[in-house]
Structure formats: C-alpha cells, structure tokens
C-alpha positions in Angstrom: -42.7 9.3 -17.7 -43.8 5.8 -17.0 -41.5 2.8 -16.9 -42.6 -0.8 -17.5 -40.3 -3.4 -15.9 -40.0 -6.7 -17.6 -38.6 -8.7 -14.6 -38.8 -7.7 -10.9 -35.6 -7.6 -8.9 -34.9 -8.9 -5.5 -33.1 -7.3 -2.5 -29.5 -7.3 -1.5 -27.1 -4.4 -2.1 -23.9 -3.4 -0.5 -23.2 -0.5 1.8 -22.8 2.9 0.2 -20.0 3.8 2.6 -17.4 1.2 1.9 -15.7 0.1 -1.4 -17.4 -2.9 -3.0 -15.3 -6.0 -2.3 -16.1 -7.7 -5.6 -14.7 -6.0 -8.8 -17.3 -4.8 -11.4 -16.6 -4.4 -15.1 -19.1 -1.8 -16.6 -20.3 -1.2 -20.1 -23.0 1.3 -21.2 -24.4 2.0 -24.7 -27.3 4.5 -25.1 -29.0 6.3 -28.0 -28.5 10.0 -28.9 -31.5 11.2 -26.9 -30.3 9.8 -23.5 -28.5 12.0 -20.9 -24.7 11.3 -20.9 -24.1 12.6 -17.4 -23.8 11.2 -14.8 -22.2 8.1 -16.1 -23.4 4.6 -15.0 -20.5 4.2 -12.6 -21.3 7.4 -10.9 -25.0 6.4 -10.6 -24.1 3.1 -9.1 -21.6 4.6 -6.6 -24.4 6.7 -5.1 -25.9 3.5 -3.8 -22.9 1.1 -3.5 -20.1 3.4 -2.6 -16.8 3.2 -4.5 -16.8 0.4 -7.1 -13.5 -1.4 -7.5 -12.3 -1.9 -11.1 -11.0 -5.4 -11.8 -7.3 -6.0 -12.5 -6.3 -7.6 -15.8 -7.5 -11.2 -15.9 -9.2 -11.0 -12.5 -12.7 -12.6 -12.3 -15.3 -9.9 -12.0 -19.0 -9.1 -12.3 -19.7 -8.0 -15.9 -22.5 -5.3 -16.1 -23.8 -4.1 -19.5 -26.6 -1.6 -20.1 -27.9 -0.9 -23.6 -30.8 1.5 -24.4 -32.2 1.8 -28.0 -34.9 4.0 -29.5 -38.0 2.3 -31.0 -40.6 4.8 -32.1 -41.4 7.0 -29.1 -40.1 4.5 -26.6 -36.7 4.1 -25.1 -36.1 0.3 -24.5 -33.3 -0.6 -22.1 -31.7 -4.0 -21.3 -29.4 -4.8 -18.4 -27.2 -7.9 -18.5 -25.2 -9.0 -15.4 -22.8 -11.9 -15.7 -21.0 -13.5 -12.7 -19.4 -16.9 -12.2 -20.6 -18.1 -15.7 -24.3 -17.2 -15.1 -26.1 -14.3 -16.7 -29.2 -12.4 -15.5 -31.2 -9.9 -17.7 -33.5 -7.1 -16.8 -35.5 -4.8 -19.1 -37.3 -1.4 -18.8 -39.2 0.8 -21.3 -40.5 4.3 -21.3 -40.9 7.4 -23.5 -38.2 9.0 -21.2 -34.7 7.6 -21.5 -33.9 9.2 -18.2 -36.6 7.1 -16.4 -35.3 4.0 -18.2 -31.7 4.6 -16.9 -33.0 5.3 -13.4 -34.9 2.0 -13.4 -32.0 0.0 -14.8 -29.6 1.6 -12.3 -31.7 0.4 -9.4 -31.9 -3.1 -10.9 -28.2 -3.1 -11.3 -27.6 -1.9 -7.7 -29.8 -4.8 -6.3 -28.3 -7.4 -8.6 -24.7 -6.4 -7.9 -25.4 -6.4 -4.2 -26.8 -9.9 -4.4 -23.7 -11.1 -6.3 -21.4 -9.3 -3.9 -22.9 -11.1 -0.9 -22.8 -14.4 -2.7 -19.2 -14.1 -3.9 -17.6 -12.4 -0.9 -15.9 -15.0 1.5 -17.4 -15.1 5.0 -15.0 -14.5 7.9 -13.9 -17.8 9.5 -14.5 -18.2 13.2 -11.9 -20.0 15.2 -13.0 -22.2 18.1 -12.9 -20.4 21.4 -12.2 -17.1 19.7 -14.2 -14.2 21.2 -17.1 -12.8 19.2 -16.3 -9.6 17.3 -19.5 -8.2 18.5 -18.5 -8.5 22.2 -17.1 -5.3 23.8 -13.4 -5.5 24.8 -14.2 -5.0 28.5 -16.2 -8.3 28.5 -13.1 -10.3 27.4 -10.3 -11.6 29.7 -6.7 -10.7 29.4 -6.0 -13.6 27.1 -9.1 -13.1 25.0 -11.3 -15.4 27.1 -14.8 -14.5 28.1 -15.3 -12.9 31.5 -17.3 -14.4 34.4 -20.6 -16.1 33.6 -22.5 -13.3 35.3 -21.2 -10.7 32.8 -24.0 -9.2 30.9 -24.2 -10.3 27.2 -23.8 -7.5 24.6 -26.9 -5.7 23.8 -28.4 -5.6 20.3 -27.3 -2.0 19.8 -23.8 -2.8 20.8 -23.7 -5.8 18.4 -24.9 -3.6 15.6 -22.1 -1.0 16.3 -19.5 -3.7 16.4 -20.5 -5.5 13.2 -20.3 -4.0 9.8 -23.7 -5.0 8.4 -24.3 -4.0 4.8 -27.3 -1.8 4.5 -29.9 -2.5 1.8 -31.5 0.4 0.1 -35.2 0.2 -0.3 -36.3 -0.8 -3.8 -39.1 1.4 -4.9 -41.6 -0.3 -7.2 -42.1 1.4 -10.6 -45.6 1.0 -11.8 -46.2 0.4 -15.5 -48.9 2.5 -17.2 -50.2 3.0 -20.7 -50.9 6.7 -20.0 -47.4 8.1 -20.5 -47.3 11.8 -21.0 -44.9 13.8 -23.2 -41.7 15.0 -21.8 -41.2 18.0 -24.0 -43.2 20.3 -26.3 -43.7 18.7 -29.7 -45.0 20.0 -33.1 -46.9 18.5 -35.9 -48.5 19.4 -39.3 -51.7 17.9 -40.7 -54.4 18.0 -43.3 -57.7 16.3 -43.8 -61.2 16.5 -45.1 -64.5 17.3 -43.2 -68.0 16.4 -44.0 -70.8 18.2 -42.1 -74.5 18.5 -42.4 -75.1 22.2 -42.7 -78.6 22.2 -44.3 -77.2 19.5 -46.6 -73.9 17.8 -47.0 -70.9 20.2 -47.1 -67.3 19.1 -47.8 -64.4 21.1 -46.4 -60.6 20.8 -46.9 -58.6 21.5 -43.8 -54.9 22.3 -43.1 -53.5 22.9 -39.6 -50.5 23.1 -37.3 -50.5 21.4 -33.8 -48.4 21.9 -30.6 -48.5 19.3 -27.8 -47.5 20.3 -24.3 -45.7 18.2 -21.6 -48.6 17.9 -19.1 -51.1 15.1 -18.0 -53.2 13.8 -20.9 -50.9 15.5 -23.5 -53.0 18.6 -24.2 -52.7 19.8 -27.7 -53.6 23.1 -29.4 -54.5 22.9 -33.1 -54.9 26.0 -35.4 -55.5 26.0 -39.1 -57.7 27.0 -42.0 -60.6 25.3 -43.8 -62.5 26.1 -47.1 -65.6 24.3 -48.3 -66.8 23.4 -51.8 -69.5 25.7 -53.2 -72.9 24.5 -52.2 -76.3 25.4 -53.8 -79.5 26.4 -52.0 -82.5 26.7 -54.3 -86.1 27.8 -54.1 -88.7 28.7 -56.8 -87.3 32.1 -57.7 -83.8 30.8 -58.3 -80.5 29.5 -56.7 -77.8 30.8 -54.4 -74.2 29.4 -54.0 -72.6 29.4 -50.5 -69.1 28.7 -49.4 -67.3 28.8 -46.0 -63.7 30.1 -45.6 -62.7 29.7 -41.9 -60.0 29.9 -39.3 -60.4 26.6 -37.3 -59.1 25.7 -33.9 -59.3 22.8 -31.5 -58.0 21.9 -28.0 -57.7 18.2 -27.4 -56.5 15.8 -24.7 -55.8 12.0 -24.8 -57.5 10.2 -21.9 -56.5 6.7 -23.2 -53.0 6.3 -24.6 -50.8 3.4 -25.6 -48.1 3.0 -28.3 -50.5 2.6 -31.3 -53.9 4.1 -30.3 -55.2 7.2 -28.5 -58.7 8.5 -27.7 -59.8 11.8 -26.1 -62.2 14.8 -26.2 -61.8 18.1 -28.1 -63.2 21.6 -28.0 -63.7 23.0 -31.5 -64.3 26.4 -33.0 -64.7 28.2 -36.3 -64.2 31.9 -37.1 -64.6 33.0 -40.7 -66.9 34.1 -43.5 -69.9 32.6 -45.2 -69.9 33.8 -48.8 -73.2 33.8 -50.7 -73.4 34.3 -54.5 -76.7 34.8 -56.3 -76.8 32.6 -59.4 -80.3 33.4 -60.8 -82.6 35.0 -61.6 -81.3 38.3 -60.2 -78.0 40.0 -61.3 -75.0 38.1 -59.8 -73.5 39.6 -56.7 -71.7 38.3 -53.5 -73.0 38.7 -50.0 -70.3 38.0 -47.3 -71.5 37.2 -43.7 -69.5 36.5 -40.6 -69.4 32.9 -39.4 -68.6 31.9 -35.8 -69.3 28.5 -34.2 -68.3 26.5 -31.1 -68.6 22.7 -30.5 -67.2 19.5 -29.0 -66.0 16.3 -30.4 -64.2 13.0 -29.8 -60.9 12.1 -31.5 -59.4 8.7 -32.1 -55.8 8.5 -33.4 -53.9 5.5 -34.8 -50.1 5.5 -35.1 -49.3 4.1 -38.5 -45.6 5.0 -38.6 -43.4 6.6 -35.9 -43.9 10.1 -37.5 -47.4 9.6 -39.0 -50.8 9.4 -37.4 -54.2 8.8 -38.9 -57.1 10.3 -37.0 -60.9 10.4 -37.0 -62.8 13.2 -35.2 -66.6 13.3 -34.9 -68.8 15.9 -33.0 -71.2 18.7 -33.3 -70.9 22.5 -33.6 -73.4 25.3 -32.9 -73.4 28.5 -35.0 -73.3 31.4 -32.6 -74.7 33.7 -35.3 -77.6 31.9 -37.0 -77.2 33.6 -40.4 -80.2 33.9 -42.8 -79.7 34.6 -46.5 -82.3 36.0 -48.8 -82.7 36.7 -52.5 -82.0 40.4 -52.5 -83.8 42.7 -53.0 -86.6 40.2 -52.3 -85.9 39.9 -48.5 -89.0 37.9 -47.9 -87.7 35.0 -50.0 -85.4 33.0 -47.6 -82.7 31.1 -49.4 -80.6 29.8 -46.4 -80.8 29.6 -42.7 -78.1 28.2 -40.5 -79.2 25.2 -38.4 -79.0 25.2 -34.6 -76.5 22.3 -34.6 -74.1 21.1 -37.3 -72.9 17.5 -36.9 -69.5 16.9 -38.5 -66.9 14.2 -39.0 -63.2 14.6 -40.0 -60.6 12.3 -41.4 -57.1 13.6 -41.0 -53.4 12.8 -41.4 -50.8 14.2 -38.9 -47.1 14.3 -39.4 -44.9 14.8 -36.3 -41.9 17.0 -36.7 -38.6 15.8 -35.3 
C-alpha cells in the first residue's frame, strides 16, 4: 500500500525507555475498515516509552487522529495542540493500516519535539560539578581535582547523561500505483463490435476477480452471443451467429484514483452456428470456434462502485472455419479471417 504524506515532519522524539515527562491526551477515531488493535497509545509507547496521562485540569499535549473512508482511499488527519498552538499532518492510502502507521510516526516526532520544547532544562549552579564528570574526578567537597586530572571522555559523558534517543524517521514515498490489499470481486456487461468478415455485434456478460499483487492482476470469465449476421453469394444466403465462453487476464500498469490503463490477454471458446436461408432446405451447421488475442484496456472510475471501460485489440481464430452451401461444397459462403479486430464498451460494478 502506498501512503501519500501531506506535510513532512521534523526530528525530535523522546527516549523509548523512560516515561514521557510531558502529559499527553489522546483521541482516535477511525472508520470500520481500520484495525482496532493495537490502540494508538500502545503504538506510541513502542517509540516513546510509557506516556503519562494528564491529571484533571493539567496542561497537556492534545493529540487527535481521525481516519475516514473516501472511495477506495483511507484519508487520515493528525492534529497536535500544545501551548495554544496546533499542528496538522495528513496521510492517505488504500490501506488504513499504512495510514495509521504513517500518522503514528508523525505523532511520535511531533510529541518528541513538543516534549523537548516544554520540558524544563536542569539549572546549573555556579561552581557545581558537571553531572557528566566521574565521581573520582571530584574532591571531597564536590570541587574539581587537580588541574592535571584527565577530563572525562566522550564515552563517559554519554554514560553519565541521559540523552534522549531520536528514532530514525523513514520517508514514505507517495505513488499512484497502489495495489489492492485483498481479493475483490466485480460483475459487468457490455457490447463488442468486431470485424469478422463484416461488422458483428456481440453482447457480453462476465464476472471478475482481482488479486492482491503488483499491477492488480484480474481474471475475467463470461459469456458472449452475437447478433445473426448474413453472408451471401449468388446461390443464396447463410446466417451465422457466435455463442462463446470468453475470458481475459488483465493488469493495470498506470493507476490513480480515477483512471487506469493496462494490457490484457483475451480468448474465446464456443460455437459458430450457421443456418442456410436459401435456396436449399433450411438446416443448421454448428462448428467449434476458438481464438486468442491481446488488447489494451482503459478504465474510468465514475462512482466508487462503478467503472466504465473501453477495450480494443485483435484476436486470431485458431481454427479458420470455412462454411459452404451444402451439399454444394464448392460454393464458399464464409471463411474466418486471419485476424479479427475488436472494440468493447463495458460497465463494471464492484461488489462490497
């Protein structure tokens, strides 16, 4: 899942090993699809240590996180108020879990900055020994030892002073190519126009399943049936109609909230039904029909559950069927072309 940050946060967090000196008042509101565990306080304590709750009427840092659902996106807002000033951060993603993780890190950094700003610095009395100096370097009355005594090393100073550690803030890179986080289902229908020895119109109905993988691969399976088309030569006419099981495997290489584009592999498996109209006695001649092809698909999100799509490509009949006026086999009525260009207009409804 990809998270887009509205405002970058700066450094400055407290140590995860000690209770936070400044009290923090926490509020969290999320939509139904967000994980409820762990709670915001528990996520913050992973980085900040124990967070002290404020006493009644005590000044505190107010932290509020709110995540709402807009279409496929979870949009989160963090508001931190301290000493009369407020700071806001925002994050968005198709995954609420990623949004909460980003807002938590922003909150950790912001609370750490406020804690450092609001915590009083220890006062240093004149002549008082440094807290970083080892006890053996000080005199009996707390005075410094002889001038030739070695000053404390950097490592000794670090051990003697409680320096808050600052966790590294990992940047979250925004991207428009967010992938699905779970398997999703959809139903659709449409109309196809192809050039199979003349214009042929088909009605299509299909079901679609999308998998949680890069480029959102989708498998589509359905049925199609054409209008009855005529093929004529001097001896008479023949009517032909396709009834097919259709399938397609598609991926989206370009994705954003309202528009997606990607390639597809297409196939047909069904029957080509020929009916002699005249001049011979009427009879039906069924023939198997099998084709494979490729196409490009563009999808527009009209409403959160509704897509409109256009698909265009070409298919090649694997069995190039030839139909004759039986019993006059030498009179060819129809021959399947090598390539059949096609274009589809479809409507897809996503199931909840």
